[in-house]
C-alpha positions as CSV (number, residue, x, y, z in Angstrom):
1,M,0.1,-0.4,0.2
2,C,2.5,1.9,0.8
3,G,5.1,1.8,-1.9
4,G,1.6,1.6,-4.6
5,E,0.9,5.2,-2.9
6,S,4.8,6.4,-3.2
7,I,4.5,5.4,-7.1
8,Y,1.2,8.1,-7.4
9,Q,2.0,10.7,-6.2
10,S,5.0,10.4,-8.2
11,M,2.9,10.1,-11.1
12,L,1.1,12.8,-9.8
13,F,3.5,15.2,-9.3
14,V,5.1,14.4,-12.6
15,R,1.8,15.3,-14.3
16,E,1.2,18.2,-12.6
17,E,4.8,19.1,-13.8
18,R,4.0,19.1,-16.9
19,T,0.7,20.6,-16.9
20,F,3.0,23.2,-15.0
21,S,5.3,23.8,-18.2
22,R,2.9,23.6,-20.7
23,A,0.4,26.2,-18.9
24,G,3.5,28.5,-18.7
25,R,4.4,27.8,-22.8
26,V,0.5,28.7,-23.1
27,C,0.8,31.9,-21.1
28,A,3.9,32.9,-22.6
29,R,2.5,32.1,-26.5
30,A,-1.0,34.3,-25.1
31,R,1.2,37.1,-24.3
32,V,2.4,37.1,-27.7
33,V,-0.8,37.1,-28.7
34,F,-1.5,39.7,-26.7
35,A,1.4,42.0,-27.8
36,Q,0.3,41.5,-31.3
37,A,-3.2,42.1,-31.0
38,R,-1.9,45.3,-28.7
39,S,-0.2,46.5,-31.5
40,V,-2.7,45.8,-33.9
41,S,-5.4,47.7,-32.1
42,T,-2.7,51.1,-32.3
43,H,-2.5,50.6,-35.6
44,A,-6.0,50.7,-35.7
45,G,-6.8,53.2,-33.3
46,V,-4.4,55.3,-35.7
47,L,-6.6,54.7,-38.7
48,S,-9.7,55.3,-36.9
49,T,-8.6,58.9,-35.4
50,Q,-7.0,59.9,-39.3
51,E,-10.8,58.7,-40.5
52,E,-12.5,60.9,-37.9
53,K,-10.0,63.9,-39.1
54,V,-10.6,63.3,-42.9
55,S,-14.7,63.0,-42.3
56,A,-14.6,66.2,-40.3
57,Q,-12.7,67.9,-42.8
58,N,-15.6,66.9,-45.4
């Protein structure tokens, strides 16, 4: 019982470690995607302000 328990705990630990590293990778990827989305949104904001200026001139 004791030996099986320790094997089970070590398996759980490995699994948790793996999910943690995977979560870290997902986090890093999400951070990159978020940075790209933010740069795109700033470009869109610049474009929309330019369009507003043009429509105001018209």
